[in-house]
VMD Tcl script that builds the backbone (N, CA, C; Angstrom):
set m [mol new atoms 417]
animate dup $m
set s [atomselect $m all]
$s set {name element resname resid chain x y z} {
  {N N MET 1 A -8.449 2.673 -14.495}
  {CA C MET 1 A -7.948 3.352 -13.305}
  {C C MET 1 A -8.428 2.603 -12.066}
  {N N PHE 2 A -7.669 2.725 -11.002}
  {CA C PHE 2 A -8.010 2.059 -9.751}
  {C C PHE 2 A -7.626 2.964 -8.590}
  {N N GLU 3 A -8.236 2.693 -7.459}
  {CA C GLU 3 A -7.955 3.429 -6.231}
  {C C GLU 3 A -6.956 2.635 -5.389}
  {N N CYS 4 A -6.225 3.331 -4.537}
  {CA C CYS 4 A -5.306 2.690 -3.604}
  {C C CYS 4 A -5.666 3.102 -2.183}
  {N N ILE 5 A -5.687 2.112 -1.312}
  {CA C ILE 5 A -5.974 2.321 0.104}
  {C C ILE 5 A -4.827 1.705 0.896}
  {N N LEU 6 A -4.362 2.413 1.918}
  {CA C LEU 6 A -3.339 1.894 2.815}
  {C C LEU 6 A -3.977 1.668 4.176}
  {N N VAL 7 A -3.854 0.452 4.715}
  {CA C VAL 7 A -4.385 0.146 6.047}
  {C C VAL 7 A -3.240 -0.328 6.938}
  {N N SER 8 A -3.264 0.126 8.186}
  {CA C SER 8 A -2.152 -0.217 9.075}
  {C C SER 8 A -2.544 -0.087 10.536}
  {N N HIS 9 A -1.643 -0.556 11.359}
  {CA C HIS 9 A -1.707 -0.279 12.787}
  {C C HIS 9 A -1.183 1.140 12.997}
  {N N GLY 10 A -1.817 1.877 13.894}
  {CA C GLY 10 A -1.334 3.214 14.230}
  {C C GLY 10 A -1.302 4.150 13.033}
  {N N ASN 11 A -0.262 4.964 12.969}
  {CA C ASN 11 A -0.146 5.999 11.945}
  {C C ASN 11 A 0.727 5.595 10.764}
  {N N LEU 12 A 1.103 4.324 10.685}
  {CA C LEU 12 A 2.014 3.890 9.627}
  {C C LEU 12 A 1.495 4.231 8.236}
  {N N ALA 13 A 0.239 3.960 7.955}
  {CA C ALA 13 A -0.312 4.212 6.618}
  {C C ALA 13 A -0.192 5.683 6.243}
  {N N GLN 14 A -0.575 6.567 7.139}
  {CA C GLN 14 A -0.500 8.002 6.844}
  {C C GLN 14 A 0.941 8.467 6.707}
  {N N GLU 15 A 1.821 7.945 7.536}
  {CA C GLU 15 A 3.226 8.350 7.451}
  {C C GLU 15 A 3.886 7.812 6.184}
  {N N LEU 16 A 3.504 6.622 5.744}
  {CA C LEU 16 A 3.995 6.130 4.451}
  {C C LEU 16 A 3.546 7.062 3.333}
  {N N LEU 17 A 2.296 7.465 3.371}
  {CA C LEU 17 A 1.790 8.378 2.347}
  {C C LEU 17 A 2.518 9.722 2.412}
  {N N ASN 18 A 2.773 10.233 3.604}
  {CA C ASN 18 A 3.535 11.477 3.737}
  {C C ASN 18 A 4.923 11.336 3.118}
  {N N THR 19 A 5.566 10.207 3.349}
  {CA C THR 19 A 6.891 9.952 2.794}
  {C C THR 19 A 6.837 9.836 1.277}
  {N N ILE 20 A 5.805 9.190 0.758}
  {CA C ILE 20 A 5.631 9.085 -0.697}
  {C C ILE 20 A 5.491 10.470 -1.306}
  {N N HIS 21 A 4.724 11.336 -0.680}
  {CA C HIS 21 A 4.586 12.712 -1.177}
  {C C HIS 21 A 5.929 13.434 -1.171}
  {N N MET 22 A 6.742 13.198 -0.149}
  {CA C MET 22 A 8.049 13.832 -0.063}
  {C C MET 22 A 8.959 13.364 -1.205}
  {N N ILE 23 A 8.902 12.077 -1.538}
  {CA C ILE 23 A 9.767 11.503 -2.567}
  {C C ILE 23 A 9.226 11.740 -3.970}
  {N N ALA 24 A 7.933 11.508 -4.157}
  {CA C ALA 24 A 7.360 11.472 -5.509}
  {C C ALA 24 A 6.421 12.630 -5.825}
  {N N GLY 25 A 6.106 13.449 -4.858}
  {CA C GLY 25 A 5.172 14.549 -5.106}
  {C C GLY 25 A 3.734 14.056 -5.127}
  {N N ASP 26 A 2.919 14.720 -5.918}
  {CA C ASP 26 A 1.495 14.376 -6.003}
  {C C ASP 26 A 1.321 13.049 -6.733}
  {N N VAL 27 A 0.725 12.090 -6.069}
  {CA C VAL 27 A 0.511 10.764 -6.660}
  {C C VAL 27 A -0.973 10.454 -6.816}
  {N N GLY 28 A -1.792 11.469 -6.732}
  {CA C GLY 28 A -3.224 11.254 -6.880}
  {C C GLY 28 A -3.871 10.837 -5.578}
  {N N ASN 29 A -5.116 10.447 -5.689}
  {CA C ASN 29 A -5.913 10.114 -4.517}
  {C C ASN 29 A -5.480 8.784 -3.904}
  {N N VAL 30 A -5.118 8.821 -2.641}
  {CA C VAL 30 A -4.798 7.628 -1.857}
  {C C VAL 30 A -5.461 7.831 -0.500}
  {N N LYS 31 A -6.201 6.839 -0.054}
  {CA C LYS 31 A -6.897 6.916 1.237}
  {C C LYS 31 A -6.145 6.060 2.249}
  {N N THR 32 A -6.020 6.555 3.471}
  {CA C THR 32 A -5.358 5.790 4.528}
  {C C THR 32 A -6.321 5.527 5.681}
  {N N PHE 33 A -6.151 4.368 6.293}
  {CA C PHE 33 A -6.917 3.989 7.479}
  {C C PHE 33 A -5.943 3.401 8.492}
  {N N GLY 34 A -5.706 4.130 9.576}
  {CA C GLY 34 A -4.821 3.655 10.628}
  {C C GLY 34 A -5.626 3.232 11.844}
  {N N LEU 35 A -5.484 1.988 12.238}
  {CA C LEU 35 A -6.185 1.474 13.418}
  {C C LEU 35 A -5.461 1.953 14.672}
  {N N GLN 36 A -6.142 2.754 15.463}
  {CA C GLN 36 A -5.558 3.297 16.690}
  {C C GLN 36 A -5.817 2.345 17.856}
  {N N SER 37 A -4.981 2.405 18.873}
  {CA C SER 37 A -5.043 1.427 19.968}
  {C C SER 37 A -6.376 1.422 20.704}
  {N N ALA 38 A -7.030 2.545 20.838}
  {CA C ALA 38 A -8.305 2.599 21.565}
  {C C ALA 38 A -9.513 2.484 20.642}
  {N N GLN 39 A -9.271 2.303 19.356}
  {CA C GLN 39 A -10.367 2.291 18.379}
  {C C GLN 39 A -11.087 0.945 18.366}
  {N N ASN 40 A -12.394 0.990 18.245}
  {CA C ASN 40 A -13.207 -0.214 18.120}
  {C C ASN 40 A -12.970 -0.831 16.744}
  {N N ILE 41 A -12.650 -2.119 16.723}
  {CA C ILE 41 A -12.303 -2.794 15.467}
  {C C ILE 41 A -13.474 -2.814 14.485}
  {N N GLU 42 A -14.687 -2.950 14.992}
  {CA C GLU 42 A -15.859 -2.954 14.110}
  {C C GLU 42 A -16.070 -1.589 13.461}
  {N N ASP 43 A -15.832 -0.527 14.217}
  {CA C ASP 43 A -15.931 0.825 13.651}
  {C C ASP 43 A -14.881 1.030 12.563}
  {N N TYR 44 A -13.679 0.543 12.821}
  {CA C TYR 44 A -12.589 0.647 11.846}
  {C C TYR 44 A -12.954 -0.083 10.551}
  {N N LYS 45 A -13.439 -1.312 10.711}
  {CA C LYS 45 A -13.838 -2.105 9.546}
  {C C LYS 45 A -14.939 -1.398 8.769}
  {N N GLN 46 A -15.895 -0.850 9.472}
  {CA C GLN 46 A -17.016 -0.167 8.825}
  {C C GLN 46 A -16.551 1.063 8.049}
  {N N GLU 47 A -15.567 1.791 8.576}
  {CA C GLU 47 A -15.009 2.949 7.861}
  {C C GLU 47 A -14.446 2.529 6.504}
  {N N ILE 48 A -13.728 1.422 6.496}
  {CA C ILE 48 A -13.130 0.932 5.250}
  {C C ILE 48 A -14.216 0.518 4.272}
  {N N VAL 49 A -15.175 -0.262 4.737}
  {CA C VAL 49 A -16.265 -0.742 3.874}
  {C C VAL 49 A -17.062 0.429 3.313}
  {N N GLU 50 A -17.400 1.377 4.159}
  {CA C GLU 50 A -18.186 2.534 3.702}
  {C C GLU 50 A -17.428 3.336 2.650}
  {N N TYR 51 A -16.130 3.475 2.828}
  {CA C TYR 51 A -15.351 4.199 1.825}
  {C C TYR 51 A -15.370 3.457 0.487}
  {N N ILE 52 A -15.150 2.160 0.521}
  {CA C ILE 52 A -15.109 1.389 -0.726}
  {C C ILE 52 A -16.455 1.429 -1.437}
  {N N LYS 53 A -17.527 1.494 -0.690}
  {CA C LYS 53 A -18.854 1.613 -1.311}
  {C C LYS 53 A -18.986 2.893 -2.127}
  {N N THR 54 A -18.228 3.924 -1.785}
  {CA C THR 54 A -18.310 5.201 -2.509}
  {C C THR 54 A -17.427 5.230 -3.749}
  {N N VAL 55 A -16.595 4.219 -3.913}
  {CA C VAL 55 A -15.634 4.176 -5.016}
  {C C VAL 55 A -16.196 3.313 -6.139}
  {N N ASP 56 A -16.165 3.840 -7.346}
  {CA C ASP 56 A -16.656 3.085 -8.502}
  {C C ASP 56 A -15.577 2.230 -9.150}
  {N N ASN 57 A -14.327 2.563 -8.929}
  {CA C ASN 57 A -13.208 1.873 -9.575}
  {C C ASN 57 A -12.796 0.622 -8.804}
  {N N HIS 58 A -11.850 -0.104 -9.403}
  {CA C HIS 58 A -11.184 -1.178 -8.687}
  {C C HIS 58 A -10.382 -0.570 -7.540}
  {N N VAL 59 A -10.089 -1.392 -6.536}
  {CA C VAL 59 A -9.380 -0.917 -5.345}
  {C C VAL 59 A -8.279 -1.903 -4.980}
  {N N ILE 60 A -7.066 -1.374 -4.827}
  {CA C ILE 60 A -5.980 -2.170 -4.254}
  {C C ILE 60 A -5.808 -1.698 -2.821}
  {N N ILE 61 A -5.892 -2.642 -1.901}
  {CA C ILE 61 A -5.706 -2.345 -0.484}
  {C C ILE 61 A -4.331 -2.876 -0.084}
  {N N PHE 62 A -3.477 -1.976 0.365}
  {CA C PHE 62 A -2.159 -2.349 0.864}
  {C C PHE 62 A -2.259 -2.426 2.381}
  {N N ALA 63 A -1.863 -3.566 2.957}
  {CA C ALA 63 A -1.953 -3.771 4.406}
  {C C ALA 63 A -0.564 -3.986 4.988}
  {N N ASP 64 A -0.382 -3.568 6.229}
  {CA C ASP 64 A 0.945 -3.614 6.830}
  {C C ASP 64 A 1.394 -5.004 7.251}
  {N N LEU 65 A 0.498 -5.843 7.737}
  {CA C LEU 65 A 0.934 -7.078 8.379}
  {C C LEU 65 A -0.032 -8.226 8.109}
  {N N LEU 66 A 0.491 -9.317 7.597}
  {CA C LEU 66 A -0.318 -10.509 7.359}
  {C C LEU 66 A -0.899 -10.998 8.685}
  {N N GLY 67 A -2.206 -11.163 8.739}
  {CA C GLY 67 A -2.872 -11.638 9.943}
  {C C GLY 67 A -3.226 -10.554 10.942}
  {N N GLY 68 A -2.796 -9.319 10.680}
  {CA C GLY 68 A -3.081 -8.216 11.595}
  {C C GLY 68 A -4.527 -7.748 11.498}
  {N N SER 69 A -4.964 -7.039 12.509}
  {CA C SER 69 A -6.344 -6.541 12.544}
  {C C SER 69 A -6.699 -5.632 11.366}
  {N N PRO 70 A -5.809 -4.724 10.922}
  {CA C PRO 70 A -6.161 -3.922 9.746}
  {C C PRO 70 A -6.400 -4.786 8.505}
  {N N LEU 71 A -5.549 -5.780 8.297}
  {CA C LEU 71 A -5.741 -6.690 7.161}
  {C C LEU 71 A -7.048 -7.457 7.297}
  {N N MET 72 A -7.310 -7.991 8.475}
  {CA C MET 72 A -8.531 -8.768 8.671}
  {C C MET 72 A -9.767 -7.893 8.484}
  {N N SER 73 A -9.696 -6.645 8.911}
  {CA C SER 73 A -10.814 -5.716 8.706}
  {C C SER 73 A -11.015 -5.445 7.227}
  {N N ALA 74 A -9.933 -5.195 6.516}
  {CA C ALA 74 A -10.027 -4.913 5.082}
  {C C ALA 74 A -10.469 -6.138 4.297}
  {N N SER 75 A -10.103 -7.319 4.767}
  {CA C SER 75 A -10.450 -8.530 4.018}
  {C C SER 75 A -11.955 -8.774 3.983}
  {N N SER 76 A -12.679 -8.153 4.886}
  {CA C SER 76 A -14.134 -8.312 4.867}
  {C C SER 76 A -14.745 -7.749 3.585}
  {N N VAL 77 A -14.031 -6.836 2.920}
  {CA C VAL 77 A -14.559 -6.269 1.675}
  {C C VAL 77 A -14.489 -7.260 0.525}
  {N N LEU 78 A -13.637 -8.269 0.646}
  {CA C LEU 78 A -13.506 -9.218 -0.457}
  {C C LEU 78 A -14.796 -9.982 -0.711}
  {N N ASN 79 A -15.563 -10.244 0.333}
  {CA C ASN 79 A -16.838 -10.937 0.142}
  {C C ASN 79 A -17.787 -10.134 -0.729}
  {N N GLU 80 A -17.848 -8.831 -0.469}
  {CA C GLU 80 A -18.796 -7.977 -1.172}
  {C C GLU 80 A -18.241 -7.386 -2.467}
  {N N PHE 81 A -16.927 -7.156 -2.510}
  {CA C PHE 81 A -16.329 -6.438 -3.635}
  {C C PHE 81 A -15.229 -7.231 -4.332}
  {N N GLU 82 A -15.261 -8.548 -4.229}
  {CA C GLU 82 A -14.178 -9.382 -4.750}
  {C C GLU 82 A -13.876 -9.109 -6.217}
  {N N HIS 83 A -14.893 -8.800 -6.986}
  {CA C HIS 83 A -14.694 -8.570 -8.419}
  {C C HIS 83 A -13.896 -7.303 -8.711}
  {N N ARG 84 A -13.760 -6.410 -7.726}
  {CA C ARG 84 A -13.035 -5.165 -7.976}
  {C C ARG 84 A -12.097 -4.756 -6.850}
  {N N ALA 85 A -11.737 -5.704 -5.990}
  {CA C ALA 85 A -10.823 -5.396 -4.886}
  {C C ALA 85 A -9.756 -6.473 -4.754}
  {N N ALA 86 A -8.559 -6.036 -4.392}
  {CA C ALA 86 A -7.457 -6.959 -4.111}
  {C C ALA 86 A -6.692 -6.417 -2.913}
  {N N ILE 87 A -6.116 -7.324 -2.147}
  {CA C ILE 87 A -5.332 -6.933 -0.977}
  {C C ILE 87 A -3.911 -7.454 -1.146}
  {N N VAL 88 A -2.951 -6.572 -0.900}
  {CA C VAL 88 A -1.538 -6.941 -0.900}
  {C C VAL 88 A -1.011 -6.616 0.494}
  {N N THR 89 A -0.424 -7.603 1.150}
  {CA C THR 89 A 0.060 -7.395 2.512}
  {C C THR 89 A 1.582 -7.257 2.534}
  {N N GLY 90 A 2.099 -6.799 3.655}
  {CA C GLY 90 A 3.533 -6.540 3.763}
  {C C GLY 90 A 3.923 -5.257 3.054}
  {N N MET 91 A 3.008 -4.291 3.051}
  {CA C MET 91 A 3.242 -3.068 2.271}
  {C C MET 91 A 4.562 -2.417 2.651}
  {N N ASN 92 A 5.222 -1.917 1.610}
  {CA C ASN 92 A 6.449 -1.162 1.828}
  {C C ASN 92 A 6.522 -0.021 0.824}
  {N N LEU 93 A 7.422 0.875 1.057}
  {CA C LEU 93 A 7.541 2.081 0.248}
  {C C LEU 93 A 7.775 1.785 -1.234}
  {N N PRO 94 A 8.707 0.882 -1.592}
  {CA C PRO 94 A 8.927 0.632 -3.020}
  {C C PRO 94 A 7.673 0.157 -3.759}
  {N N MET 95 A 6.925 -0.759 -3.171}
  {CA C MET 95 A 5.746 -1.293 -3.876}
  {C C MET 95 A 4.692 -0.224 -4.093}
  {N N ILE 96 A 4.475 0.601 -3.092}
  {CA C ILE 96 A 3.421 1.610 -3.202}
  {C C ILE 96 A 3.820 2.699 -4.188}
  {N N ILE 97 A 5.061 3.171 -4.097}
  {CA C ILE 97 A 5.518 4.200 -5.040}
  {C C ILE 97 A 5.429 3.696 -6.468}
  {N N GLU 98 A 5.892 2.493 -6.705}
  {CA C GLU 98 A 5.878 1.935 -8.071}
  {C C GLU 98 A 4.467 1.900 -8.639}
  {N N VAL 99 A 3.537 1.409 -7.870}
  {CA C VAL 99 A 2.149 1.318 -8.343}
  {C C VAL 99 A 1.559 2.711 -8.556}
  {N N LEU 100 A 1.789 3.608 -7.621}
  {CA C LEU 100 A 1.202 4.946 -7.744}
  {C C LEU 100 A 1.776 5.721 -8.924}
  {N N LEU 101 A 3.073 5.583 -9.161}
  {CA C LEU 101 A 3.681 6.315 -10.274}
  {C C LEU 101 A 3.261 5.771 -11.634}
  {N N GLN 102 A 2.875 4.504 -11.676}
  {CA C GLN 102 A 2.452 3.903 -12.945}
  {C C GLN 102 A 0.940 3.742 -13.057}
  {N N ARG 103 A 0.212 4.195 -12.075}
  {CA C ARG 103 A -1.226 3.934 -11.978}
  {C C ARG 103 A -1.983 4.276 -13.256}
  {N N GLU 104 A -1.656 5.371 -13.894}
  {CA C GLU 104 A -2.381 5.806 -15.100}
  {C C GLU 104 A -2.234 4.817 -16.256}
  {N N ASN 105 A -1.135 4.052 -16.261}
  {CA C ASN 105 A -0.824 3.180 -17.394}
  {C C ASN 105 A -1.005 1.698 -17.105}
  {N N LEU 106 A -1.461 1.356 -15.927}
  {CA C LEU 106 A -1.560 -0.055 -15.541}
  {C C LEU 106 A -3.002 -0.528 -15.470}
  {N N GLU 107 A -3.191 -1.760 -15.876}
  {CA C GLU 107 A -4.451 -2.445 -15.610}
  {C C GLU 107 A -4.424 -2.901 -14.150}
  {N N PHE 108 A -5.595 -3.081 -13.594}
  {CA C PHE 108 A -5.738 -3.439 -12.185}
  {C C PHE 108 A -4.916 -4.670 -11.813}
  {N N GLU 109 A -5.098 -5.773 -12.516}
  {CA C GLU 109 A -4.396 -7.022 -12.172}
  {C C GLU 109 A -2.888 -6.876 -12.335}
  {N N ASP 110 A -2.449 -6.121 -13.344}
  {CA C ASP 110 A -1.016 -5.880 -13.522}
  {C C ASP 110 A -0.455 -5.093 -12.342}
  {N N ALA 111 A -1.211 -4.127 -11.865}
  {CA C ALA 111 A -0.771 -3.323 -10.725}
  {C C ALA 111 A -0.605 -4.185 -9.478}
  {N N VAL 112 A -1.522 -5.114 -9.267}
  {CA C VAL 112 A -1.427 -6.016 -8.114}
  {C C VAL 112 A -0.156 -6.856 -8.221}
  {N N SER 113 A 0.118 -7.384 -9.404}
  {CA C SER 113 A 1.330 -8.186 -9.616}
  {C C SER 113 A 2.593 -7.361 -9.428}
  {N N ILE 114 A 2.605 -6.154 -9.977}
  {CA C ILE 114 A 3.770 -5.274 -9.837}
  {C C ILE 114 A 4.005 -4.928 -8.371}
  {N N ALA 115 A 2.950 -4.721 -7.624}
  {CA C ALA 115 A 3.095 -4.430 -6.194}
  {C C ALA 115 A 3.811 -5.574 -5.486}
  {N N GLN 116 A 3.396 -6.797 -5.767}
  {CA C GLN 116 A 4.017 -7.954 -5.126}
  {C C GLN 116 A 5.492 -8.066 -5.495}
  {N N VAL 117 A 5.793 -7.994 -6.779}
  {CA C VAL 117 A 7.170 -8.154 -7.250}
  {C C VAL 117 A 8.060 -7.032 -6.717}
  {N N THR 118 A 7.604 -5.803 -6.842}
  {CA C THR 118 A 8.404 -4.657 -6.400}
  {C C THR 118 A 8.605 -4.673 -4.891}
  {N N GLY 119 A 7.588 -5.089 -4.160}
  {CA C GLY 119 A 7.724 -5.180 -2.712}
  {C C GLY 119 A 8.817 -6.141 -2.307}
  {N N ILE 120 A 8.861 -7.291 -2.963}
  {CA C ILE 120 A 9.892 -8.293 -2.668}
  {C C ILE 120 A 11.263 -7.799 -3.114}
  {N N GLU 121 A 11.334 -7.232 -4.321}
  {CA C GLU 121 A 12.616 -6.755 -4.848}
  {C C GLU 121 A 13.182 -5.595 -4.033}
  {N N GLY 122 A 12.333 -4.890 -3.320}
  {CA C GLY 122 A 12.785 -3.760 -2.516}
  {C C GLY 122 A 13.424 -4.157 -1.200}
  {N N ILE 123 A 13.457 -5.449 -0.923}
  {CA C ILE 123 A 14.050 -5.939 0.323}
  {C C ILE 123 A 15.394 -6.575 -0.008}
  {N N LYS 124 A 16.455 -5.969 0.448}
  {CA C LYS 124 A 17.813 -6.439 0.158}
  {C C LYS 124 A 18.676 -6.318 1.403}
  {N N LYS 125 A 19.612 -7.229 1.514}
  {CA C LYS 125 A 20.672 -7.072 2.512}
  {C C LYS 125 A 21.785 -6.295 1.817}
  {N N ILE 126 A 22.204 -5.203 2.413}
  {CA C ILE 126 A 23.249 -4.371 1.834}
  {C C ILE 126 A 24.558 -4.644 2.569}
  {N N VAL 127 A 25.596 -4.917 1.798}
  {CA C VAL 127 A 26.938 -5.074 2.358}
  {C C VAL 127 A 27.773 -3.879 1.923}
  {N N LYS 128 A 28.895 -3.678 2.579}
  {CA C LYS 128 A 29.725 -2.504 2.337}
  {C C LYS 128 A 30.069 -2.336 0.854}
  {N N GLU 129 A 30.357 -3.421 0.174}
  {CA C GLU 129 A 30.724 -3.346 -1.238}
  {C C GLU 129 A 29.590 -2.767 -2.084}
  {N N ASP 130 A 28.342 -3.026 -1.694}
  {CA C ASP 130 A 27.196 -2.479 -2.428}
  {C C ASP 130 A 27.169 -0.960 -2.350}
  {N N LEU 131 A 27.621 -0.422 -1.252}
  {CA C LEU 131 A 27.592 1.026 -1.061}
  {C C LEU 131 A 28.602 1.739 -1.949}
  {N N HIS 132 A 29.637 1.032 -2.351}
  {CA C HIS 132 A 30.678 1.644 -3.172}
  {C C HIS 132 A 30.615 1.205 -4.628}
  {N N ALA 133 A 29.703 0.341 -4.969}
  {CA C ALA 133 A 29.572 -0.114 -6.360}
  {C C ALA 133 A 29.241 1.077 -7.242}
  {N N GLY 134 A 29.993 1.227 -8.300}
  {CA C GLY 134 A 29.737 2.321 -9.236}
  {C C GLY 134 A 30.378 3.625 -8.827}
  {N N SER 135 A 30.958 3.683 -7.646}
  {CA C SER 135 A 31.613 4.911 -7.198}
  {C C SER 135 A 32.993 5.002 -7.825}
  {N N THR 136 A 33.341 6.169 -8.341}
  {CA C THR 136 A 34.652 6.341 -8.963}
  {C C THR 136 A 35.603 7.139 -8.087}
  {N N SER 137 A 35.121 7.649 -6.975}
  {CA C SER 137 A 36.007 8.448 -6.123}
  {C C SER 137 A 36.942 7.532 -5.358}
  {N N LYS 138 A 38.157 7.999 -5.106}
  {CA C LYS 138 A 39.165 7.202 -4.415}
  {C C LYS 138 A 39.445 7.761 -3.028}
  {N N SER 139 A 38.488 8.415 -2.427}
  {CA C SER 139 A 38.739 9.053 -1.134}
  {C C SER 139 A 38.711 8.100 0.007}
}
mol reanalyze $m
mol bondsrecalc $m
mol representation Tube
mol addrep $m
């Protein structure tokens, strides 16, 4: 088993989790850390580190933006917890839902890989024909 943490600018992490609950229901324990505009970056980083210290399991940290302050804050845990922590950036709804719904049956490294693949596969350009594919109505 592993823990999942969502880190983001503003309220994105919490709102993603709210949306996941709306779509998938109870997905178990997920912690969110949203960096607010007036928040001290060192305090934010310390909140993340202190939380991970309380967790005995592996941890997947989903971050909103490559190179962003939430990612850079979370990456500080890799020095201390590299053996049980991984970070996946560019978090999106498909990747997080997929990992959370399969969490009970996945090994840590497999979950990290599935997050990456599902995140990429969840990004598509939709054209009008895609919207009608499989539709049998002639209206």
